[in-house]
C-alpha positions as CSV (number, residue, x, y, z in Angstrom):
1,M,-0.2,0.2,0.2
2,E,1.3,3.2,-1.2
3,L,0.6,6.3,1.0
4,S,1.3,10.3,0.2
5,N,5.2,10.9,-0.3
6,K,4.3,14.4,0.6
7,A,3.1,13.3,3.6
8,Q,5.6,10.9,4.4
9,R,8.4,14.3,3.9
10,I,6.5,16.1,7.0
11,S,8.5,16.0,10.0
12,S,7.1,15.8,13.6
13,S,7.4,19.2,15.6
14,L,10.0,18.3,18.2
15,T,9.3,21.1,20.3
16,L,5.5,19.2,21.4
17,A,7.6,15.6,21.4
18,I,9.4,17.0,24.4
19,S,6.9,19.1,25.5
20,A,5.0,15.4,25.9
21,K,8.2,13.6,27.3
22,A,8.5,16.1,30.1
23,K,4.6,15.8,31.3
24,K,4.8,12.2,30.8
25,L,7.7,11.9,33.7
26,K,6.2,14.6,35.2
27,E,2.5,12.3,35.8
28,Q,4.9,10.1,36.8
29,G,6.3,11.2,39.8
30,I,9.3,12.7,38.2
31,D,10.1,16.4,39.8
32,V,10.8,17.9,36.1
33,I,11.3,21.5,35.2
34,N,9.9,22.1,31.9
35,F,11.2,25.1,29.9
36,S,9.8,23.5,27.0
37,A,6.3,25.1,26.6
38,G,5.4,27.9,23.9
39,E,1.8,28.6,26.2
40,P,1.3,31.2,28.9
41,D,1.7,29.1,32.3
42,F,-1.4,31.7,33.3
43,T,-5.2,31.4,33.2
44,T,-7.3,33.0,30.5
45,P,-9.0,36.4,32.3
46,T,-12.2,35.6,33.9
47,N,-14.0,38.2,32.3
48,V,-13.9,36.2,29.0
49,Q,-14.3,32.8,31.0
50,N,-17.4,34.1,31.5
51,A,-18.4,35.5,27.4
52,A,-17.8,31.9,26.9
53,V,-20.2,30.6,30.0
54,E,-22.7,33.2,28.7
55,A,-21.8,32.1,25.2
56,I,-23.0,28.5,25.9
57,R,-26.0,29.7,28.3
58,K,-27.4,31.5,25.6
59,G,-27.1,28.1,23.0
60,L,-24.5,30.0,20.9
61,I,-23.1,26.8,20.1
62,R,-24.0,25.9,16.7
63,Y,-22.4,26.1,13.1
64,T,-21.5,30.0,12.2
65,P,-20.3,31.2,9.3
66,A,-17.1,29.1,7.5
67,S,-14.8,32.2,8.2
68,G,-16.4,33.1,11.4
69,I,-18.7,35.1,13.6
70,L,-19.2,39.0,12.2
71,E,-19.1,40.3,15.9
72,L,-15.5,38.4,16.1
73,K,-13.9,40.0,12.6
74,E,-15.8,43.5,13.6
75,A,-14.1,43.8,16.7
76,I,-10.6,42.5,15.3
77,S,-10.7,45.3,12.7
78,R,-11.2,47.6,15.8
79,K,-8.2,46.3,17.2
80,L,-6.5,46.4,14.2
81,K,-6.7,50.1,13.8
82,R,-7.0,51.0,17.3
83,D,-3.5,49.1,17.8
84,N,-2.2,48.1,14.5
85,N,-3.2,51.8,12.8
86,L,-4.7,49.5,9.9
87,D,-7.8,49.5,8.0
88,Y,-9.9,46.1,7.4
89,M,-13.0,46.0,6.4
90,P,-14.2,42.6,8.1
91,T,-14.9,40.6,5.0
92,Q,-10.8,41.0,4.8
93,I,-10.5,38.9,7.7
94,V,-10.5,34.9,8.2
95,I,-10.9,33.4,11.1
96,S,-9.4,29.9,12.0
97,N,-8.2,27.2,14.2
98,G,-5.2,29.3,15.4
99,A,-2.9,31.1,14.1
100,K,-0.8,28.2,13.0
101,H,-4.0,27.6,10.8
102,S,-4.4,30.5,9.7
103,I,-1.1,30.2,8.4
104,Y,-1.2,27.3,6.5
105,N,-4.5,29.0,5.0
106,A,-2.5,32.0,3.9
107,L,-0.1,29.7,2.3
108,M,-2.5,27.1,0.7
109,A,-4.0,30.3,-0.9
110,I,-1.3,31.9,-3.0
111,C,1.5,28.9,-3.0
112,N,1.5,27.2,-6.7
113,P,3.5,23.8,-7.4
114,G,7.5,24.8,-7.2
115,D,6.9,27.8,-5.6
116,E,9.7,29.4,-2.9
117,V,9.2,30.8,0.7
118,I,11.7,32.5,2.2
119,I,11.9,31.5,5.8
120,P,14.6,33.2,8.0
121,V,16.5,30.8,10.4
122,P,15.9,30.1,13.4
123,Y,12.5,29.5,12.9
124,W,9.4,28.3,14.2
125,V,9.3,24.6,13.5
126,S,5.9,24.6,11.6
127,Y,6.5,27.6,9.1
128,P,8.8,24.9,6.4
129,E,6.5,22.0,7.3
130,I,3.6,24.0,6.3
131,V,5.2,25.3,3.3
132,K,6.1,21.5,2.0
133,L,2.2,21.3,2.8
134,A,1.5,23.6,0.5
135,D,3.8,22.4,-2.0
136,A,5.7,24.7,-2.2
137,V,9.9,25.0,-1.5
138,P,11.1,26.2,2.2
139,V,13.8,28.9,1.1
140,M,15.5,28.8,4.8
141,V,17.6,32.3,5.0
142,K,20.6,32.3,8.0
143,T,20.2,34.9,10.5
144,K,23.7,36.1,12.6
145,E,23.0,36.3,16.6
146,E,25.0,39.2,16.0
147,N,22.4,40.8,14.1
148,N,19.9,40.0,17.2
149,F,18.9,36.8,14.5
150,K,17.4,39.4,12.2
151,Y,16.8,39.5,8.4
152,T,19.1,42.1,6.8
153,K,18.5,43.2,3.2
154,E,21.7,41.5,2.2
155,D,20.0,38.1,3.1
156,L,17.4,38.6,1.1
157,E,18.6,40.1,-2.0
158,S,20.6,36.6,-1.6
159,A,17.7,34.2,-1.9
160,I,15.3,35.7,-4.4
161,T,14.8,33.7,-7.6
162,N,12.3,33.4,-10.3
163,K,10.7,31.0,-8.3
164,T,10.2,33.5,-5.3
165,K,6.4,33.4,-4.0
166,A,6.7,35.0,-0.5
167,I,8.6,35.9,2.6
168,I,7.9,34.7,6.3
169,L,8.6,37.5,8.4
170,N,7.8,36.4,12.6
171,S,8.3,39.6,14.6
172,P,8.5,39.6,17.6
173,N,10.0,35.9,17.0
174,N,9.6,32.9,18.4
175,P,12.4,30.9,18.8
176,T,15.0,34.0,19.5
177,G,12.2,37.1,20.9
178,A,13.6,39.2,17.7
179,V,11.7,42.2,17.4
180,Y,11.9,44.3,13.7
181,S,12.9,48.2,14.1
182,E,10.5,50.3,11.6
183,K,13.8,50.5,9.5
184,E,14.0,46.6,8.7
185,L,10.8,46.9,8.6
186,G,11.0,49.6,5.9
187,A,13.8,47.8,3.9
188,I,12.0,44.3,3.9
189,A,9.0,46.2,2.5
190,E,11.1,47.7,-0.6
191,I,12.3,44.2,-1.3
192,A,8.5,42.8,-1.5
193,I,7.6,45.3,-3.5
194,E,10.5,45.8,-6.0
195,H,10.3,41.9,-6.1
196,D,6.7,41.5,-6.6
197,L,6.8,39.2,-3.6
198,I,4.0,38.5,-0.3
199,V,4.3,39.2,3.5
200,I,3.1,36.9,5.2
201,S,3.7,38.9,8.8
202,D,2.8,36.4,11.6
203,E,2.6,38.7,14.6
204,I,0.7,36.3,17.5
205,Y,3.5,37.6,20.3
206,E,3.0,40.9,19.7
207,K,1.7,41.9,22.9
208,L,4.6,40.6,24.9
209,I,7.5,43.4,24.2
210,Y,10.2,44.7,26.4
211,G,11.9,47.5,27.3
212,D,12.2,49.8,24.9
213,A,10.8,48.0,22.0
214,K,8.0,48.5,20.1
215,H,5.8,46.4,17.8
216,I,5.1,47.8,14.3
217,S,3.0,46.0,11.7
218,I,4.9,45.9,8.4
219,A,1.2,46.4,6.8
220,S,1.4,49.9,8.3
221,L,4.0,51.3,6.7
222,N,1.9,51.9,3.7
223,Q,-0.7,51.2,0.7
224,E,1.9,49.0,-1.2
225,I,3.1,46.6,1.6
226,K,0.0,46.4,3.0
227,K,-1.5,45.1,-0.2
228,R,1.0,42.9,-0.3
229,T,1.1,42.2,3.5
230,I,-0.6,39.0,5.4
231,V,-1.3,39.7,8.4
232,I,-1.3,36.9,11.4
233,N,-2.8,37.0,14.4
234,G,-4.4,35.6,16.9
235,V,-5.8,35.0,21.0
236,S,-3.4,32.5,22.6
237,K,-0.4,34.1,23.7
238,A,-1.5,37.8,24.5
239,Y,-4.6,36.5,26.1
240,A,-3.5,32.6,27.2
241,M,-6.3,31.1,25.4
242,T,-3.6,28.6,24.0
243,G,-6.7,25.7,24.0
244,W,-9.1,27.8,22.8
245,R,-7.7,28.1,19.4
246,I,-8.8,31.3,17.7
247,G,-6.5,32.7,15.2
248,Y,-7.3,35.2,12.7
249,A,-5.5,36.4,8.8
250,A,-6.1,40.7,7.7
251,S,-5.4,40.4,3.9
252,E,-6.9,42.0,0.7
253,E,-10.1,40.4,0.0
254,N,-9.0,38.3,-2.9
255,I,-7.6,36.5,-0.6
256,A,-9.5,36.4,2.1
257,K,-11.9,34.9,0.3
258,I,-9.9,31.9,-1.2
259,I,-8.7,31.6,2.5
260,S,-12.0,31.3,3.8
261,N,-13.4,29.4,1.0
262,I,-10.2,26.3,1.4
263,Q,-11.5,26.8,5.2
264,S,-15.1,26.3,4.2
265,H,-13.9,22.5,2.9
266,A,-11.3,22.1,5.4
267,T,-12.7,22.2,8.5
268,S,-15.8,24.5,8.5
269,N,-16.3,27.3,11.2
270,P,-13.8,27.9,14.1
271,N,-15.4,26.6,17.6
272,S,-18.7,29.0,18.0
273,I,-18.0,29.3,22.0
274,A,-14.5,30.5,22.0
275,Q,-15.1,33.0,19.5
276,Y,-18.0,34.5,21.3
277,A,-15.3,34.1,24.1
278,S,-12.4,36.1,22.0
279,V,-14.7,39.3,21.4
280,E,-15.3,39.8,25.3
281,A,-10.9,39.1,25.0
282,L,-10.6,41.8,22.4
283,A,-13.0,44.2,23.4
284,G,-13.1,44.2,27.4
285,P,-10.4,45.1,30.1
286,Q,-7.0,44.3,29.2
287,D,-5.6,44.8,32.1
288,D,-4.4,41.6,32.7
289,V,-2.7,41.8,29.5
290,E,-0.9,43.9,30.4
291,K,-0.1,41.9,34.6
292,M,1.0,39.0,32.6
293,R,4.0,40.8,29.7
294,S,5.6,42.9,33.3
295,E,5.6,38.9,34.8
296,F,7.3,38.1,31.4
297,E,9.7,40.7,31.6
298,K,10.6,40.0,34.8
299,R,11.0,36.2,34.2
300,R,12.8,37.5,31.2
301,D,15.7,39.6,33.0
302,Y,16.9,36.8,35.6
303,M,16.4,34.5,33.0
304,V,19.5,36.5,31.0
305,E,21.3,37.6,33.9
306,K,21.4,34.4,35.4
307,I,22.4,32.6,32.4
308,N,25.9,35.0,31.0
309,S,26.3,34.2,34.4
310,I,27.2,30.2,33.9
311,N,30.4,29.5,32.2
312,N,30.6,28.3,28.7
313,I,26.8,29.5,27.5
314,S,25.3,32.4,26.7
315,C,22.5,34.5,25.3
316,K,20.9,37.9,24.1
317,K,18.2,39.5,26.0
318,P,14.9,38.7,23.9
319,D,12.4,42.1,22.8
320,G,10.0,40.2,22.6
321,A,8.0,37.0,23.2
322,F,8.9,34.4,26.0
323,Y,12.0,32.5,25.0
324,V,16.0,32.9,24.8
325,M,17.6,30.9,22.4
326,I,21.2,29.7,24.7
327,N,24.3,29.7,23.1
328,I,26.0,25.9,23.4
329,S,28.5,25.9,20.8
330,K,31.5,26.2,23.9
331,L,29.7,22.9,25.0
332,K,30.4,20.7,21.9
333,G,33.0,17.8,21.7
334,E,32.8,18.2,25.9
335,S,31.8,15.2,27.8
336,I,29.3,16.4,30.6
337,K,28.2,13.7,33.2
338,N,29.0,10.8,30.7
339,H,27.0,12.6,28.4
340,K,29.1,13.3,25.0
341,I,27.4,16.7,23.6
342,N,27.8,16.5,20.0
343,T,24.6,18.3,19.5
344,S,21.9,20.5,20.9
345,F,19.6,16.8,21.1
346,D,22.9,15.3,22.9
347,L,22.7,18.3,25.5
348,C,18.7,19.0,25.6
349,S,18.9,14.3,26.1
350,A,21.4,15.1,29.7
351,L,19.8,17.4,30.5
352,L,16.1,16.0,31.0
353,E,18.1,12.1,31.8
354,V,20.5,13.5,34.8
355,A,18.9,16.9,35.6
356,K,15.2,17.1,35.2
357,V,15.1,19.7,33.1
358,A,13.2,19.7,29.8
359,A,14.6,22.5,27.2
360,I,14.1,22.4,23.0
361,P,17.0,21.7,21.4
362,G,18.3,24.0,18.8
363,A,18.1,22.0,15.6
364,A,14.4,22.1,15.8
365,F,14.7,26.0,14.8
366,G,17.4,24.9,12.1
367,V,20.1,26.0,14.5
368,D,22.3,23.4,16.1
369,D,24.9,25.5,18.3
370,Y,21.5,26.5,20.5
371,I,18.8,25.4,22.5
372,R,15.9,27.6,23.7
373,L,14.2,27.8,27.3
374,S,10.6,29.4,27.8
375,Y,10.0,31.6,30.7
376,A,6.5,30.9,30.2
377,T,6.9,29.3,33.2
378,S,7.1,30.3,37.3
379,M,9.8,32.7,38.5
380,E,10.5,29.5,41.2
381,N,10.7,27.3,38.0
382,I,13.0,29.3,36.7
383,I,15.5,29.5,39.9
384,E,15.3,26.0,40.6
385,G,15.4,25.6,37.0
386,L,18.8,27.4,36.1
387,E,20.3,26.4,39.0
388,R,20.4,22.5,37.6
389,I,21.5,23.1,35.0
390,E,24.7,24.9,36.2
391,N,25.3,22.3,38.8
392,F,25.0,20.0,35.3
393,L,27.5,22.1,33.7
394,K,30.0,22.0,36.7
């Protein structure tokens, strides 16, 4: 029996696999500090929970339009204007089952077989796999730590061919926490306009920004780049609603219509109850968002200072999201606690086995000289987990 060749070329998510392994050890009663999680450790705000209960009581539990309810589209439209200075009509917005689903829909809508899609390295693990599912070709562009893991104009220009269809932009970035400045976004926009490319702008970590950094949507720079941009966002990170599975894409109406058609046959509408809860998330009080952001910033500051005090590892201070990329290149080739460290996976396996700390190998993001830690866990866990890493490395 022959199965789909395309499907068999898709890799499983290493981040989810390690997170699942850490959870399994915890279920067995083993004290594991889990730095692998890609979701806030906070509870969904009470007002959002109450809105979901109210939706159930009102019987708002049936099919909705495939592209989402009008109330949520209108709330997203107001949010984009308020936060990003972007004007999108409800007909230009498609609500999906999480931001990942929105990215999948966007790539399915724009790609033809053989089209090339530029992806920054380090990359979020699903980008190249979704590009492959869309019958397109991922083109990896390596970024440098000294440039805070961000595209340069030269990087992009050298990667463009006559087959290039799109550029994936993720700011704030997973896994690096990089946030692009207005000037840097302007350079990317110029290239996209000059070469007639689409930008898929993944802005899911938009609300998690620290220090003097500022989130700017590339679509807000001018009308020319706005026409070429598909803005991706959602409620999962900002409102601690990862399991509610609500994301959205905002684009030109012709693209939005294709996305809506794809979704209508693939999944139908997103969860009705979660949609009504998301209206409250976007339109209701935002105090909980700032509380979470402030706590993440404290955790980031502690984690970065502690990591940089440990011999043979180092990290940059991220401007956004809730991840730190640790440079482990000095450890490669060493033997630690009877574990030979040749790869990032070797180190993460040893940390889980010996120190009972779960981290994600940089190889999952295309960079084997790094591992990723998430500070979406309590300060108590961060202090204990980093102590365990330090003791392991000693």
